[in-house]
C-alpha positions in Angstrom: 0.0 0.0 0.0 1.3 3.5 -1.0 2.4 5.7 1.9 1.3 9.3 1.3 3.4 12.2 2.7 1.4 14.8 4.6 2.6 18.1 6.0 0.5 19.2 8.9 0.5 23.0 9.5 -1.7 23.6 12.6 -1.0 27.4 12.7 -2.5 29.7 15.4 -5.4 29.9 17.7 -7.7 26.9 17.5 -5.6 25.5 14.6 -3.7 23.0 16.8 -6.9 21.9 18.6 -8.8 21.0 15.4 -5.6 19.5 13.8 -5.3 17.1 16.8 -8.6 15.6 15.7 -7.3 15.0 12.2 -4.2 13.4 13.6 -6.4 11.1 15.7 -8.2 10.1 12.5 -4.9 9.6 10.6 -3.5 7.4 13.4 -6.6 5.2 13.3 -6.4 4.8 9.5 -2.8 3.8 9.8 -3.4 1.4 12.6 -6.2 -0.3 10.7 -4.3 -0.5 7.5 -7.0 1.4 5.7 -4.5 4.0 4.4 -0.9 4.9 5.2 0.3 8.4 5.9 3.8 9.7 6.8 3.2 13.0 8.6 5.5 15.9 9.3 4.5 19.0 11.2 5.7 22.6 10.8 5.0 26.2 11.8 3.1 28.8 9.9 1.6 32.2 10.6 2.0 33.9 14.0 3.6 30.8 15.6 6.2 30.8 12.8 6.8 34.5 13.3 7.3 34.1 17.0 9.9 31.4 16.3 11.7 32.9 13.3 10.4 36.4 12.5 8.9 35.0 9.3 5.3 33.8 8.6 6.8 30.7 7.0 10.5 29.6 6.6 12.2 28.4 3.5 12.7 25.0 5.4 9.0 24.6 5.9 8.4 25.6 2.3 10.7 22.8 1.2 8.7 20.4 3.3 5.5 21.7 1.6 7.1 21.2 -1.9 8.0 17.6 -1.0 4.6 16.7 0.5 1.8 14.9 -1.4 -0.6 17.2 0.4 -0.7 19.9 3.1 -3.3 19.9 5.9 -3.6 23.5 7.1 -5.3 24.8 10.3 -5.7 28.6 10.6 -3.4 31.6 11.1 -3.6 35.1 12.6 -4.8 36.9 15.6 -4.6 40.3 17.4 -1.2 39.3 18.9 0.4 39.9 15.5 -1.5 43.0 14.3 1.6 45.1 14.5 4.2 42.9 12.8 5.6 44.1 9.4 3.1 43.7 6.6 5.3 41.2 4.7 5.6 39.0 7.8 1.9 39.1 8.8 0.5 35.6 9.6 -1.6 35.5 6.4 1.5 36.0 4.3 2.6 32.4 5.0 -0.6 31.1 3.5 -0.3 33.4 0.5 3.2 32.2 -0.1 2.1 28.6 0.1 -0.6 29.2 -2.5 1.7 31.2 -4.8 4.8 29.1 -4.6 2.9 25.8 -5.0 0.8 27.1 -7.8 -2.5 26.4 -5.9 -4.7 28.3 -8.4 -8.0 26.5 -7.8 -9.9 26.9 -4.5 -12.8 24.6 -4.0 -15.3 25.7 -1.3 -18.3 23.5 -0.9 -21.4 24.7 1.0 -23.3 21.8 2.2 -26.2 22.0 4.7 -26.3 18.8 6.9 -29.9 17.7 7.5 -29.6 18.0 11.2 -28.4 21.6 10.9 -31.0 23.1 8.6 -32.4 25.1 11.5 -29.0 26.5 12.5 -28.9 28.7 9.4 -30.1 32.3 9.8 -32.3 31.6 6.7 -35.5 29.7 6.7 -35.2 25.9 6.6 -36.8 25.6 3.1 -34.2 27.9 1.7 -31.2 25.9 2.9 -32.4 22.3 3.5 -30.6 20.0 1.1 -28.2 22.8 0.0 -25.1 21.4 -1.8 -23.2 23.9 -3.9 -19.5 24.3 -4.8 -17.7 27.6 -5.2 -14.6 27.5 -7.4 -12.4 30.5 -6.6 -9.3 31.5 -8.7 -6.6 31.7 -6.0 -3.2 33.0 -7.3 -4.2 35.9 -9.5 -6.3 39.0 -9.4 -6.2 41.9 -7.0 -4.5 40.0 -4.2 -1.3 39.4 -6.2 -1.4 42.1 -9.0 1.3 44.7 -9.3 1.7 47.6 -8.6 0.5 47.2 -5.0 1.6 50.4 -3.2 0.8 53.1 -0.7 2.3 56.4 -1.7 2.6 59.6 0.4 1.2 62.5 -1.7 2.1 65.1 0.9 -0.3 67.5 2.7 -1.5 64.5 4.8 -2.7 62.6 1.8 -1.8 59.1 0.7 -2.8 57.0 -2.3 -3.3 53.2 -2.1 -3.1 51.1 -5.2 -4.1 47.4 -5.7 -4.1 46.1 -9.2 -6.6 43.6 -10.6 -4.8 41.5 -13.3 -5.9 38.4 -15.2 -4.4 36.7 -18.3 -6.4 34.5 -20.6 -4.6 31.3 -19.4 -5.5 31.9 -15.8 -9.2 32.2 -16.6 -9.1 29.2 -18.9 -7.6 26.9 -16.4 -9.9 27.8 -13.5 -12.9 27.6 -15.9 -11.9 24.0 -16.8 -11.7 23.0 -13.2 -15.2 24.3 -12.6 -16.6 22.8 -15.8 -15.1 19.4 -14.9 -16.7 19.6 -11.4 -20.1 20.6 -12.9 -20.0 17.5 -15.1 -19.6 15.3 -12.1 -22.4 17.1 -10.2 -25.6 18.5 -11.7 -24.1 19.8 -15.0 -24.6 23.5 -14.3 -22.0 26.3 -14.0 -22.5 29.9 -13.0 -19.7 32.3 -13.8 -19.6 35.5 -11.7 -17.7 38.8 -12.4 -18.3 42.5 -12.8 -18.1 43.0 -16.5 -20.3 46.1 -16.2 -17.6 48.1 -14.5 -14.3 46.1 -14.7 -12.2 45.3 -17.8 -11.0 42.1 -16.0 -14.7 41.1 -15.8 -15.2 41.7 -19.5 -12.2 39.4 -20.3 -13.4 36.8 -17.7 -16.8 36.6 -19.3 -15.4 36.3 -22.7 -12.9 33.6 -21.9 -15.3 31.5 -19.9 -17.8 31.7 -22.8 -15.1 30.6 -25.2 -14.0 27.6 -23.1 -17.6 26.6 -22.8 -18.2 26.7 -26.6 -15.0 24.8 -27.4 -14.9 22.1 -24.7 -18.0 22.0 -22.5 -21.2 22.5 -24.6 -22.9 19.7 -22.7 -22.7 21.8 -19.5 -25.3 24.5 -18.8 -23.5 27.9 -18.4 -25.0 31.1 -17.1 -23.4 34.4 -16.2 -24.2 36.7 -13.3 -22.7 39.9 -12.0 -21.0 39.1 -8.7 -23.0 41.6 -6.6 -26.3 40.2 -8.0 -24.9 36.7 -7.4 -24.3 37.5 -3.8 -27.9 38.6 -3.5 -29.2 35.4 -5.1 -27.0 33.2 -2.9 -29.0 34.6 0.1 -32.3 34.8 -1.7 -32.4 31.2 -3.2 -29.0 29.4 -3.0 -30.3 26.1 -4.3 -30.6 27.6 -7.8 -26.8 27.1 -8.0 -24.6 24.1 -8.5 -21.0 25.2 -9.3 -20.0 28.8 -9.2 -16.7 30.0 -10.7 -15.3 33.4 -9.9 -12.1 35.4 -9.4 -10.0 35.8 -6.3 -11.6 38.8 -4.7 -15.2 38.0 -5.4 -14.6 34.3 -4.5 -13.3 35.3 -1.1 -16.5 37.2 -0.3 -19.0 34.9 -2.0 -17.7 31.8 -0.4 -18.0 33.3 3.0 -21.6 34.2 2.3 -22.2 30.7 1.1 -20.5 29.3 4.3 -22.9 31.1 6.6 -25.9 29.8 4.7 -25.1 26.5 6.4 -25.2 28.0 9.9 -21.5 28.2 10.9 -18.1 28.9 9.4 -16.9 26.0 11.6 -18.6 23.5 9.4 -17.1 24.0 6.0 -13.9 22.7 4.4 -11.9 23.8 1.4 -9.3 22.5 -1.1 -6.7 24.4 -3.0 -5.3 22.6 -6.0 -2.5 23.1 -8.5 -2.0 21.9 -12.0 -1.8 18.1 -12.6 1.8 17.1 -13.4 1.7 15.4 -16.9 4.4 12.9 -15.8 3.4 11.9 -12.3 -0.4 12.7 -12.7 -0.1 14.3 -9.2 -0.9 17.8 -8.2 0.2 20.1 -5.3 -2.7 20.5 -2.9 -3.6 22.2 0.4 -6.7 21.5 2.5 -8.0 23.9 5.2 -11.1 24.8 7.0 -12.9 28.0 6.0 -12.9 29.3 9.6 -10.3 31.5 11.1 -8.0 31.1 14.1 -10.7 32.3 16.6 -8.1 33.3 19.3 -10.9 34.2 21.7 -11.8 30.5 22.2 -8.4 29.0 21.7 -7.5 26.4 24.3 -11.0 26.2 25.8 -12.2 23.1 24.0 -14.9 25.0 22.3 -13.7 24.8 18.7 -15.7 22.9 16.1 -13.4 20.3 14.4 -15.9 19.3 11.7 -14.5 21.7 9.0 -10.9 20.5 9.7 -12.0 16.8 9.5 -14.0 17.5 6.3 -11.0 19.3 4.8 -8.9 16.1 5.4 -11.8 14.3 3.7 -11.4 16.6 0.6 -7.8 15.5 0.6 -8.8 11.9 0.5 -11.0 12.7 -2.4 -9.0 15.1 -4.5 -5.3 14.1 -3.8 -5.5 10.4 -3.0 -8.4 9.0 -5.0 -10.1 7.7 -1.9 -13.6 9.0 -2.7 -15.3 6.1 -1.0 -13.5 6.7 2.3 -14.3 10.4 2.0 -17.9 9.6 1.5 -17.8 7.5 4.7 -16.2 10.3 6.6 -19.0 12.7 5.4 -21.6 10.2 6.5 -19.9 9.8 9.9 -20.1 13.6 10.4 -23.7 13.6 9.5 -24.4 10.7 11.8 -22.8 12.4 14.8 -24.8 15.6 14.1 -28.0 13.5 13.7 -27.5 12.2 17.3 -27.7 15.8 18.5 -24.1 16.4 19.3 -23.1 20.1 19.0 -20.0 22.2 19.6 -20.7 25.7 21.0 -21.0 27.4 17.6 -23.9 25.3 16.5 -25.5 24.5 19.8 -29.3 24.9 20.0 -32.1 23.9 22.3 -32.5 20.2 22.8 -29.0 19.3 21.6 -26.0 18.0 23.6 -23.0 20.3 24.0 -19.7 18.6 23.4 -16.1 19.8 23.4 -13.7 19.8 20.4 -12.2 16.4 21.5 -15.6 14.8 22.2 -16.9 15.8 18.7 -13.8 14.4 17.1 -14.1 11.2 19.1 -17.8 10.8 18.2 -17.1 11.2 14.5 -14.3 8.7 14.6 -16.6 6.3 16.4 -19.3 6.7 13.7 -16.6 6.1 11.0 -15.4 3.0 12.8 -19.0 1.7 12.8 -19.4 2.4 9.1 -16.1 0.6 8.4 -16.9 -2.5 10.4 
């Protein structure tokens, strides 16, 4: 059986707590001979800055380059608000995305049946929700140059961020989205701001061309990103797969996450190009939630998004879709029994700690595997 190399980067805040539940799962998979993983652990974000004055070191980047997949926790917190901009905790994550070429961010928004009432929207709006947002991750305004703040004198400054996209960047993210749509309900919605942004005009044009050349069997629609955000809240089940740029993807995916009731519930995958020789791709899997320093160390964190992120790794990096399905079913089963961490607690349910939720999900997975 192949041994897969994993780099675990817990990060800051609640990152180490939720990562511990992934490590528990990995240890069980190894012990049972279901899958074999060789794990290394490194520092990223604020914890890396405390140790090295860098958000991620070259040595950790070398580990990331050598790994088959990276499992990432969360970074940041008020403690590091005053560190130099280039060494801020988030810079470590941005470097991983850029240097590993992780251009495709997959953000599912799935509403588990037991949590339909946890959403701020009506049950009928979110019950059965299952959409996928595909966000371009290494281009656009987050990476475009020039990116400057200039002192104009007289107490005035000018900040510049540059939105830049080339045809090939749009083509490759569109193909990822079209391929996913083919495996789901065969519908893709592309979102941009072609009415006010030249990058939106090009985005719309290129996605339309890729559709006409390669994916005529997939239903394609275009929406302006602001209207798309409104429709996500109005009737999210009209969507299947949404593809959008880096900036709009950041915002729209957080909107979609909250449709399900909690940021603590949702995973994500960041994927690179498939190597033509090895057929492998660089990949990083992380929960959507942040580091939540206010609850760190209190056993209140929800580990479900972290465990589900590892499940996406099983699916997209290691071709273990059946095992990923069982992990998803185990999460649903634990929730169906009324177990809730603090962020999703409601009347009539049972409050559990981070560790207790992780143990319950593993127990359900063991039952499904028996």
